[in-house]
Jmol script that loads the backbone (N, CA, C; Angstrom):
load data "model"
ATOM      1  N   UNK A   1      -8.983  45.650 -16.740  1.00  0.00           N
ATOM      2  CA  UNK A   1      -7.889  46.266 -16.494  1.00  0.00           C
ATOM      3  C   UNK A   1      -6.577  45.103 -16.548  1.00  0.00           C
ATOM      4  N   UNK A   2      -5.445  45.479 -17.157  1.00  0.00           N
ATOM      5  CA  UNK A   2      -4.555  44.397 -17.129  1.00  0.00           C
ATOM      6  C   UNK A   2      -4.045  44.000 -15.759  1.00  0.00           C
ATOM      7  N   UNK A   3      -3.407  42.730 -15.810  1.00  0.00           N
ATOM      8  CA  UNK A   3      -2.593  42.563 -14.535  1.00  0.00           C
ATOM      9  C   UNK A   3      -1.487  42.989 -13.902  1.00  0.00           C
ATOM     10  N   UNK A   4      -0.609  43.236 -15.134  1.00  0.00           N
ATOM     11  CA  UNK A   4       0.513  43.790 -14.617  1.00  0.00           C
ATOM     12  C   UNK A   4       1.348  44.715 -15.847  1.00  0.00           C
ATOM     13  N   UNK A   5       1.879  45.991 -15.273  1.00  0.00           N
ATOM     14  CA  UNK A   5       2.419  46.926 -16.206  1.00  0.00           C
ATOM     15  C   UNK A   5       3.924  46.954 -15.966  1.00  0.00           C
ATOM     16  N   UNK A   6       4.913  46.512 -16.929  1.00  0.00           N
ATOM     17  CA  UNK A   6       6.328  46.635 -16.684  1.00  0.00           C
ATOM     18  C   UNK A   6       6.843  48.209 -17.184  1.00  0.00           C
ATOM     19  N   UNK A   7       7.592  48.840 -16.346  1.00  0.00           N
ATOM     20  CA  UNK A   7       8.029  50.058 -16.528  1.00  0.00           C
ATOM     21  C   UNK A   7       9.561  49.934 -16.475  1.00  0.00           C
ATOM     22  N   UNK A   8      10.299  50.251 -17.655  1.00  0.00           N
ATOM     23  CA  UNK A   8      11.620  50.307 -17.600  1.00  0.00           C
ATOM     24  C   UNK A   8      12.290  51.471 -17.198  1.00  0.00           C
ATOM     25  N   UNK A   9      12.813  51.766 -16.203  1.00  0.00           N
ATOM     26  CA  UNK A   9      13.210  53.065 -15.705  1.00  0.00           C
ATOM     27  C   UNK A   9      14.626  53.232 -16.334  1.00  0.00           C
ATOM     28  N   UNK A  10      15.171  54.487 -16.909  1.00  0.00           N
ATOM     29  CA  UNK A  10      16.158  54.739 -17.239  1.00  0.00           C
ATOM     30  C   UNK A  10      16.744  55.803 -16.117  1.00  0.00           C
ATOM     31  N   UNK A  11      18.340  55.493 -16.503  1.00  0.00           N
ATOM     32  CA  UNK A  11      18.795  56.091 -15.088  1.00  0.00           C
ATOM     33  C   UNK A  11      18.799  57.985 -14.977  1.00  0.00           C
ATOM     34  N   UNK A  12      18.456  58.390 -16.003  1.00  0.00           N
ATOM     35  CA  UNK A  12      18.088  59.835 -16.373  1.00  0.00           C
ATOM     36  C   UNK A  12      16.559  60.276 -16.433  1.00  0.00           C
ATOM     37  N   UNK A  13      15.717  59.380 -16.245  1.00  0.00           N
ATOM     38  CA  UNK A  13      14.320  59.766 -16.296  1.00  0.00           C
ATOM     39  C   UNK A  13      14.028  60.337 -15.148  1.00  0.00           C
ATOM     40  N   UNK A  14      12.973  61.403 -15.017  1.00  0.00           N
ATOM     41  CA  UNK A  14      12.717  62.131 -13.888  1.00  0.00           C
ATOM     42  C   UNK A  14      11.703  61.604 -12.983  1.00  0.00           C
ATOM     43  N   UNK A  15      11.725  62.029 -11.618  1.00  0.00           N
ATOM     44  CA  UNK A  15      10.828  61.554 -10.796  1.00  0.00           C
ATOM     45  C   UNK A  15       9.157  61.630 -11.637  1.00  0.00           C
ATOM     46  N   UNK A  16       9.082  62.862 -11.890  1.00  0.00           N
ATOM     47  CA  UNK A  16       7.635  63.270 -12.454  1.00  0.00           C
ATOM     48  C   UNK A  16       7.235  62.252 -13.639  1.00  0.00           C
ATOM     49  N   UNK A  17       8.110  62.192 -14.643  1.00  0.00           N
ATOM     50  CA  UNK A  17       8.000  61.147 -15.611  1.00  0.00           C
ATOM     51  C   UNK A  17       7.415  59.832 -15.093  1.00  0.00           C
ATOM     52  N   UNK A  18       8.356  59.383 -14.227  1.00  0.00           N
ATOM     53  CA  UNK A  18       7.791  57.963 -13.688  1.00  0.00           C
ATOM     54  C   UNK A  18       6.732  57.863 -12.896  1.00  0.00           C
ATOM     55  N   UNK A  19       6.579  58.938 -12.127  1.00  0.00           N
ATOM     56  CA  UNK A  19       5.239  58.982 -11.394  1.00  0.00           C
ATOM     57  C   UNK A  19       4.015  59.054 -12.233  1.00  0.00           C
ATOM     58  N   UNK A  20       4.088  60.181 -13.179  1.00  0.00           N
ATOM     59  CA  UNK A  20       3.067  59.950 -14.265  1.00  0.00           C
ATOM     60  C   UNK A  20       2.767  58.605 -14.790  1.00  0.00           C
ATOM     61  N   UNK A  21       3.819  57.960 -15.153  1.00  0.00           N
ATOM     62  CA  UNK A  21       3.643  56.701 -15.943  1.00  0.00           C
ATOM     63  C   UNK A  21       2.834  55.565 -14.795  1.00  0.00           C
ATOM     64  N   UNK A  22       3.240  55.858 -13.624  1.00  0.00           N
ATOM     65  CA  UNK A  22       2.632  54.926 -12.618  1.00  0.00           C
ATOM     66  C   UNK A  22       1.308  54.970 -12.382  1.00  0.00           C
ATOM     67  N   UNK A  23       0.850  56.563 -12.199  1.00  0.00           N
ATOM     68  CA  UNK A  23      -0.598  57.003 -11.916  1.00  0.00           C
ATOM     69  C   UNK A  23      -1.279  56.521 -13.267  1.00  0.00           C
ATOM     70  N   UNK A  24      -1.051  56.420 -14.473  1.00  0.00           N
ATOM     71  CA  UNK A  24      -1.760  56.360 -15.482  1.00  0.00           C
ATOM     72  C   UNK A  24      -1.715  55.061 -16.080  1.00  0.00           C
ATOM     73  N   UNK A  25      -0.975  53.913 -15.459  1.00  0.00           N
ATOM     74  CA  UNK A  25      -0.916  52.603 -15.924  1.00  0.00           C
ATOM     75  C   UNK A  25      -2.067  51.897 -15.419  1.00  0.00           C
ATOM     76  N   UNK A  26      -2.664  51.487 -16.342  1.00  0.00           N
ATOM     77  CA  UNK A  26      -4.073  50.529 -16.087  1.00  0.00           C
ATOM     78  C   UNK A  26      -3.824  49.217 -15.838  1.00  0.00           C
ATOM     79  N   UNK A  27      -3.209  49.036 -14.690  1.00  0.00           N
ATOM     80  CA  UNK A  27      -2.865  47.619 -13.904  1.00  0.00           C
ATOM     81  C   UNK A  27      -3.048  47.586 -12.502  1.00  0.00           C
ATOM     82  N   UNK A  28      -3.051  46.461 -11.945  1.00  0.00           N
ATOM     83  CA  UNK A  28      -3.349  45.950 -10.622  1.00  0.00           C
ATOM     84  C   UNK A  28      -1.784  46.133 -10.148  1.00  0.00           C
ATOM     85  N   UNK A  29      -0.666  45.623 -11.028  1.00  0.00           N
ATOM     86  CA  UNK A  29       0.558  45.783 -10.428  1.00  0.00           C
ATOM     87  C   UNK A  29       1.449  46.268 -11.381  1.00  0.00           C
ATOM     88  N   UNK A  30       2.459  47.176 -10.754  1.00  0.00           N
ATOM     89  CA  UNK A  30       3.486  47.850 -11.689  1.00  0.00           C
ATOM     90  C   UNK A  30       4.788  47.337 -11.145  1.00  0.00           C
ATOM     91  N   UNK A  31       5.417  46.992 -12.207  1.00  0.00           N
ATOM     92  CA  UNK A  31       6.749  46.487 -11.895  1.00  0.00           C
ATOM     93  C   UNK A  31       7.752  47.413 -12.565  1.00  0.00           C
ATOM     94  N   UNK A  32       8.557  48.130 -11.704  1.00  0.00           N
ATOM     95  CA  UNK A  32       9.682  49.011 -12.122  1.00  0.00           C
ATOM     96  C   UNK A  32      11.047  47.957 -12.232  1.00  0.00           C
ATOM     97  N   UNK A  33      11.529  48.113 -13.631  1.00  0.00           N
ATOM     98  CA  UNK A  33      12.849  47.563 -14.038  1.00  0.00           C
ATOM     99  C   UNK A  33      14.156  48.704 -13.638  1.00  0.00           C
ATOM    100  N   UNK A  34      14.902  48.915 -12.829  1.00  0.00           N
ATOM    101  CA  UNK A  34      15.426  49.950 -12.360  1.00  0.00           C
ATOM    102  C   UNK A  34      16.951  49.332 -12.686  1.00  0.00           C
ATOM    103  N   UNK A  35      17.722  50.571 -13.275  1.00  0.00           N
ATOM    104  CA  UNK A  35      19.201  50.614 -13.284  1.00  0.00           C
ATOM    105  C   UNK A  35      19.868  50.555 -11.868  1.00  0.00           C
ATOM    106  N   UNK A  36      21.113  50.158 -11.850  1.00  0.00           N
ATOM    107  CA  UNK A  36      21.813  50.387 -10.546  1.00  0.00           C
ATOM    108  C   UNK A  36      21.529  51.544  -9.835  1.00  0.00           C
ATOM    109  N   UNK A  37      21.679  52.625 -10.613  1.00  0.00           N
ATOM    110  CA  UNK A  37      21.738  53.967  -9.965  1.00  0.00           C
ATOM    111  C   UNK A  37      20.508  54.700 -10.968  1.00  0.00           C
ATOM    112  N   UNK A  38      19.695  55.574 -10.062  1.00  0.00           N
ATOM    113  CA  UNK A  38      18.792  56.406 -11.162  1.00  0.00           C
ATOM    114  C   UNK A  38      18.280  57.349 -10.167  1.00  0.00           C
ATOM    115  N   UNK A  39      17.789  58.534 -10.944  1.00  0.00           N
ATOM    116  CA  UNK A  39      17.392  59.794 -10.214  1.00  0.00           C
ATOM    117  C   UNK A  39      16.149  59.503  -9.528  1.00  0.00           C
ATOM    118  N   UNK A  40      15.086  58.893 -10.259  1.00  0.00           N
ATOM    119  CA  UNK A  40      13.960  58.263  -9.545  1.00  0.00           C
ATOM    120  C   UNK A  40      14.615  56.922  -8.836  1.00  0.00           C
ATOM    121  N   UNK A  41      13.881  56.990  -7.561  1.00  0.00           N
ATOM    122  CA  UNK A  41      14.250  55.793  -6.530  1.00  0.00           C
ATOM    123  C   UNK A  41      15.710  55.964  -5.873  1.00  0.00           C
ATOM    124  N   UNK A  42      16.198  57.049  -5.960  1.00  0.00           N
ATOM    125  CA  UNK A  42      17.336  57.319  -5.418  1.00  0.00           C
ATOM    126  C   UNK A  42      17.513  57.920  -3.948  1.00  0.00           C
ATOM    127  N   UNK A  43      16.176  58.132  -3.566  1.00  0.00           N
ATOM    128  CA  UNK A  43      15.917  58.729  -2.242  1.00  0.00           C
ATOM    129  C   UNK A  43      14.863  58.013  -1.489  1.00  0.00           C
ATOM    130  N   UNK A  44      15.021  57.928  -0.427  1.00  0.00           N
ATOM    131  CA  UNK A  44      13.980  57.411   0.324  1.00  0.00           C
ATOM    132  C   UNK A  44      12.884  57.815   0.416  1.00  0.00           C
ATOM    133  N   UNK A  45      12.650  59.189   0.113  1.00  0.00           N
ATOM    134  CA  UNK A  45      11.281  59.852   0.050  1.00  0.00           C
ATOM    135  C   UNK A  45      10.658  59.421  -1.166  1.00  0.00           C
ATOM    136  N   UNK A  46      11.443  59.101  -2.041  1.00  0.00           N
ATOM    137  CA  UNK A  46      10.696  58.850  -3.394  1.00  0.00           C
ATOM    138  C   UNK A  46       9.884  57.359  -3.033  1.00  0.00           C
ATOM    139  N   UNK A  47      10.563  56.582  -2.428  1.00  0.00           N
ATOM    140  CA  UNK A  47       9.943  55.105  -2.000  1.00  0.00           C
ATOM    141  C   UNK A  47       8.683  55.402  -1.220  1.00  0.00           C
ATOM    142  N   UNK A  48       9.013  56.444  -0.423  1.00  0.00           N
ATOM    143  CA  UNK A  48       7.654  56.765   0.680  1.00  0.00           C
ATOM    144  C   UNK A  48       6.495  57.141  -0.284  1.00  0.00           C
ATOM    145  N   UNK A  49       6.632  58.187  -1.068  1.00  0.00           N
ATOM    146  CA  UNK A  49       5.903  58.623  -1.813  1.00  0.00           C
ATOM    147  C   UNK A  49       5.048  57.531  -2.890  1.00  0.00           C
ATOM    148  N   UNK A  50       5.781  56.988  -3.538  1.00  0.00           N
ATOM    149  CA  UNK A  50       5.226  55.848  -4.111  1.00  0.00           C
ATOM    150  C   UNK A  50       4.415  54.747  -3.682  1.00  0.00           C
ATOM    151  N   UNK A  51       5.008  54.446  -2.548  1.00  0.00           N
ATOM    152  CA  UNK A  51       4.178  53.672  -1.497  1.00  0.00           C
ATOM    153  C   UNK A  51       2.908  54.190  -1.025  1.00  0.00           C
ATOM    154  N   UNK A  52       2.786  55.356  -0.630  1.00  0.00           N
ATOM    155  CA  UNK A  52       1.460  55.870  -0.279  1.00  0.00           C
ATOM    156  C   UNK A  52       0.426  55.919  -1.433  1.00  0.00           C
ATOM    157  N   UNK A  53       1.134  56.539  -2.803  1.00  0.00           N
ATOM    158  CA  UNK A  53       0.378  56.435  -3.829  1.00  0.00           C
ATOM    159  C   UNK A  53      -0.136  55.023  -4.235  1.00  0.00           C
ATOM    160  N   UNK A  54       0.506  54.089  -4.221  1.00  0.00           N
ATOM    161  CA  UNK A  54       0.160  52.824  -4.263  1.00  0.00           C
ATOM    162  C   UNK A  54      -1.164  52.385  -3.552  1.00  0.00           C
ATOM    163  N   UNK A  55      -0.894  52.805  -2.140  1.00  0.00           N
ATOM    164  CA  UNK A  55      -2.081  52.373  -1.305  1.00  0.00           C
ATOM    165  C   UNK A  55      -3.370  53.136  -1.794  1.00  0.00           C
ATOM    166  N   UNK A  56      -3.270  54.349  -2.125  1.00  0.00           N
ATOM    167  CA  UNK A  56      -4.361  55.377  -2.725  1.00  0.00           C
ATOM    168  C   UNK A  56      -5.059  54.639  -3.703  1.00  0.00           C
ATOM    169  N   UNK A  57      -4.145  54.094  -4.682  1.00  0.00           N
ATOM    170  CA  UNK A  57      -4.736  53.484  -5.991  1.00  0.00           C
ATOM    171  C   UNK A  57      -4.899  51.998  -5.986  1.00  0.00           C
ATOM    172  N   UNK A  58      -4.682  51.477  -4.833  1.00  0.00           N
ATOM    173  CA  UNK A  58      -4.675  50.063  -4.693  1.00  0.00           C
ATOM    174  C   UNK A  58      -3.998  49.340  -5.712  1.00  0.00           C
ATOM    175  N   UNK A  59      -2.699  49.443  -6.088  1.00  0.00           N
ATOM    176  CA  UNK A  59      -1.875  49.049  -6.908  1.00  0.00           C
ATOM    177  C   UNK A  59      -0.682  48.501  -6.340  1.00  0.00           C
ATOM    178  N   UNK A  60      -0.332  47.430  -6.473  1.00  0.00           N
ATOM    179  CA  UNK A  60       1.103  46.816  -6.223  1.00  0.00           C
ATOM    180  C   UNK A  60       2.082  47.052  -7.025  1.00  0.00           C
ATOM    181  N   UNK A  61       3.334  47.430  -6.262  1.00  0.00           N
ATOM    182  CA  UNK A  61       4.593  47.893  -6.862  1.00  0.00           C
ATOM    183  C   UNK A  61       5.509  46.647  -6.521  1.00  0.00           C
ATOM    184  N   UNK A  62       6.310  46.440  -7.734  1.00  0.00           N
ATOM    185  CA  UNK A  62       7.626  45.288  -7.477  1.00  0.00           C
ATOM    186  C   UNK A  62       8.478  46.063  -8.259  1.00  0.00           C
ATOM    187  N   UNK A  63       9.828  45.800  -7.756  1.00  0.00           N
ATOM    188  CA  UNK A  63      10.939  46.328  -8.509  1.00  0.00           C
ATOM    189  C   UNK A  63      11.896  45.272  -8.724  1.00  0.00           C
ATOM    190  N   UNK A  64      12.764  45.453  -9.666  1.00  0.00           N
ATOM    191  CA  UNK A  64      13.688  44.553 -10.241  1.00  0.00           C
ATOM    192  C   UNK A  64      14.941  45.392 -10.338  1.00  0.00           C
ATOM    193  N   UNK A  65      16.007  45.119  -9.612  1.00  0.00           N
ATOM    194  CA  UNK A  65      17.195  46.003  -9.777  1.00  0.00           C
ATOM    195  C   UNK A  65      18.423  45.106  -9.065  1.00  0.00           C
ATOM    196  N   UNK A  66      19.518  45.389  -9.683  1.00  0.00           N
ATOM    197  CA  UNK A  66      20.813  44.725  -9.294  1.00  0.00           C
ATOM    198  C   UNK A  66      21.474  45.513  -7.915  1.00  0.00           C
ATOM    199  N   UNK A  67      20.917  46.531  -7.526  1.00  0.00           N
ATOM    200  CA  UNK A  67      21.625  47.366  -6.300  1.00  0.00           C
ATOM    201  C   UNK A  67      20.825  46.719  -5.153  1.00  0.00           C
ATOM    202  N   UNK A  68      21.618  46.193  -4.194  1.00  0.00           N
ATOM    203  CA  UNK A  68      20.922  45.436  -3.151  1.00  0.00           C
ATOM    204  C   UNK A  68      20.389  46.766  -2.107  1.00  0.00           C
ATOM    205  N   UNK A  69      21.024  48.066  -2.224  1.00  0.00           N
ATOM    206  CA  UNK A  69      20.513  49.010  -1.326  1.00  0.00           C
ATOM    207  C   UNK A  69      19.185  49.370  -1.678  1.00  0.00           C
ATOM    208  N   UNK A  70      18.853  49.537  -3.120  1.00  0.00           N
ATOM    209  CA  UNK A  70      17.570  49.870  -3.757  1.00  0.00           C
ATOM    210  C   UNK A  70      16.574  48.692  -3.152  1.00  0.00           C
ATOM    211  N   UNK A  71      17.232  47.434  -3.444  1.00  0.00           N
ATOM    212  CA  UNK A  71      16.097  46.332  -3.073  1.00  0.00           C
ATOM    213  C   UNK A  71      15.644  46.346  -1.651  1.00  0.00           C
ATOM    214  N   UNK A  72      16.614  46.874  -0.700  1.00  0.00           N
ATOM    215  CA  UNK A  72      16.272  46.982   0.535  1.00  0.00           C
ATOM    216  C   UNK A  72      15.116  47.966   0.966  1.00  0.00           C
ATOM    217  N   UNK A  73      15.512  49.182   0.390  1.00  0.00           N
ATOM    218  CA  UNK A  73      14.485  50.178   0.419  1.00  0.00           C
ATOM    219  C   UNK A  73      13.236  49.725   0.035  1.00  0.00           C
ATOM    220  N   UNK A  74      13.175  49.164  -1.317  1.00  0.00           N
ATOM    221  CA  UNK A  74      11.751  48.975  -1.559  1.00  0.00           C
ATOM    222  C   UNK A  74      11.246  48.046  -0.811  1.00  0.00           C
ATOM    223  N   UNK A  75      11.978  46.882  -0.304  1.00  0.00           N
ATOM    224  CA  UNK A  75      11.310  46.024   0.735  1.00  0.00           C
ATOM    225  C   UNK A  75      10.712  46.512   1.976  1.00  0.00           C
ATOM    226  N   UNK A  76      11.589  47.635   2.385  1.00  0.00           N
ATOM    227  CA  UNK A  76      11.204  48.053   3.517  1.00  0.00           C
ATOM    228  C   UNK A  76       9.928  49.032   3.326  1.00  0.00           C
ATOM    229  N   UNK A  77       9.504  49.444   2.299  1.00  0.00           N
ATOM    230  CA  UNK A  77       8.468  50.350   1.815  1.00  0.00           C
ATOM    231  C   UNK A  77       7.281  49.268   1.329  1.00  0.00           C
ATOM    232  N   UNK A  78       7.401  48.077   1.493  1.00  0.00           N
ATOM    233  CA  UNK A  78       6.361  47.011   0.924  1.00  0.00           C
ATOM    234  C   UNK A  78       6.311  46.630  -0.298  1.00  0.00           C
ATOM    235  N   UNK A  79       7.154  47.146  -1.250  1.00  0.00           N
ATOM    236  CA  UNK A  79       7.348  46.773  -2.756  1.00  0.00           C
ATOM    237  C   UNK A  79       7.722  45.267  -2.886  1.00  0.00           C
ATOM    238  N   UNK A  80       7.291  44.761  -3.676  1.00  0.00           N
ATOM    239  CA  UNK A  80       7.627  43.086  -4.048  1.00  0.00           C
ATOM    240  C   UNK A  80       9.240  43.376  -4.530  1.00  0.00           C
ATOM    241  N   UNK A  81      10.176  42.765  -4.455  1.00  0.00           N
ATOM    242  CA  UNK A  81      11.571  42.492  -4.993  1.00  0.00           C
ATOM    243  C   UNK A  81      11.780  41.397  -5.882  1.00  0.00           C
ATOM    244  N   UNK A  82      11.824  41.508  -7.137  1.00  0.00           N
ATOM    245  CA  UNK A  82      12.133  40.389  -8.173  1.00  0.00           C
ATOM    246  C   UNK A  82      13.606  40.510  -8.288  1.00  0.00           C
ATOM    247  N   UNK A  83      14.036  39.147  -8.537  1.00  0.00           N
ATOM    248  CA  UNK A  83      15.453  39.093  -8.715  1.00  0.00           C
ATOM    249  C   UNK A  83      16.440  38.870  -7.462  1.00  0.00           C
ATOM    250  N   UNK A  84      17.280  39.553  -7.583  1.00  0.00           N
ATOM    251  CA  UNK A  84      18.572  39.946  -6.408  1.00  0.00           C
ATOM    252  C   UNK A  84      19.320  38.602  -6.400  1.00  0.00           C
ATOM    253  N   UNK A  85      19.858  38.514  -5.147  1.00  0.00           N
ATOM    254  CA  UNK A  85      20.873  37.381  -5.013  1.00  0.00           C
ATOM    255  C   UNK A  85      20.221  36.122  -5.031  1.00  0.00           C
ATOM    256  N   UNK A  86      19.071  35.897  -4.625  1.00  0.00           N
ATOM    257  CA  UNK A  86      18.208  34.493  -4.737  1.00  0.00           C
ATOM    258  C   UNK A  86      18.221  34.140  -5.845  1.00  0.00           C
ATOM    259  N   UNK A  87      17.911  34.903  -6.937  1.00  0.00           N
ATOM    260  CA  UNK A  87      17.543  34.656  -8.271  1.00  0.00           C
ATOM    261  C   UNK A  87      18.598  34.195  -8.796  1.00  0.00           C
ATOM    262  N   UNK A  88      20.061  34.924  -8.655  1.00  0.00           N
ATOM    263  CA  UNK A  88      21.386  34.776  -9.082  1.00  0.00           C
ATOM    264  C   UNK A  88      21.845  33.458  -8.789  1.00  0.00           C
ATOM    265  N   UNK A  89      21.913  33.279  -7.372  1.00  0.00           N
ATOM    266  CA  UNK A  89      22.151  31.861  -6.867  1.00  0.00           C
ATOM    267  C   UNK A  89      21.376  30.933  -7.453  1.00  0.00           C
ATOM    268  N   UNK A  90      20.041  30.767  -7.635  1.00  0.00           N
ATOM    269  CA  UNK A  90      19.352  29.414  -8.315  1.00  0.00           C
ATOM    270  C   UNK A  90      19.566  29.681  -9.671  1.00  0.00           C
ATOM    271  N   UNK A  91      19.971  30.518 -10.446  1.00  0.00           N
ATOM    272  CA  UNK A  91      20.441  30.274 -11.907  1.00  0.00           C
ATOM    273  C   UNK A  91      21.656  29.755 -11.854  1.00  0.00           C
ATOM    274  N   UNK A  92      22.657  30.039 -10.963  1.00  0.00           N
ATOM    275  CA  UNK A  92      24.022  29.527 -10.913  1.00  0.00           C
ATOM    276  C   UNK A  92      23.879  27.841 -10.510  1.00  0.00           C
ATOM    277  N   UNK A  93      22.929  27.565  -9.347  1.00  0.00           N
ATOM    278  CA  UNK A  93      22.928  26.364  -9.233  1.00  0.00           C
ATOM    279  C   UNK A  93      22.370  25.359 -10.274  1.00  0.00           C
ATOM    280  N   UNK A  94      21.464  25.981 -10.918  1.00  0.00           N
ATOM    281  CA  UNK A  94      20.693  25.242 -12.069  1.00  0.00           C
ATOM    282  C   UNK A  94      21.793  25.076 -13.249  1.00  0.00           C
ATOM    283  N   UNK A  95      22.425  25.904 -13.689  1.00  0.00           N
ATOM    284  CA  UNK A  95      23.404  25.859 -14.925  1.00  0.00           C
ATOM    285  C   UNK A  95      24.621  24.809 -14.218  1.00  0.00           C
ATOM    286  N   UNK A  96      24.781  24.709 -13.263  1.00  0.00           N
ATOM    287  CA  UNK A  96      26.000  23.931 -12.653  1.00  0.00           C
ATOM    288  C   UNK A  96      25.401  22.381 -12.761  1.00  0.00           C
ATOM    289  N   UNK A  97      23.837  22.315 -12.517  1.00  0.00           N
ATOM    290  CA  UNK A  97      23.405  20.880 -12.685  1.00  0.00           C
ATOM    291  C   UNK A  97      23.439  20.134 -13.973  1.00  0.00           C
ATOM    292  N   UNK A  98      23.683  21.038 -15.027  1.00  0.00           N
ATOM    293  CA  UNK A  98      23.293  20.425 -16.427  1.00  0.00           C
ATOM    294  C   UNK A  98      24.720  20.224 -17.159  1.00  0.00           C
TER     295      UNK A  98
END
end "model"
wireframe off; spacefill off
backbone 0.3
color backbone group
């Protein structure tokens, strides 16, 4: 089974579409790349359900999103959060050194 599957979520993707992709992904970890606002992960209940499913399936979920509210919810439900303010600050500091 592949270690990681990246799923790019578009703002108009439906909850059922993304849930199906998650369930059928043959990977130990699924990374959702999310737009700032989307129909999926727009509600706390979506995070809760994906969290429950990830535990049942023994899959880790991480998200990458520029919306701090989404990142906060993801973190609260045990998802890994990639990027965010820390990554931007690091990139800025690195580019200033050169």
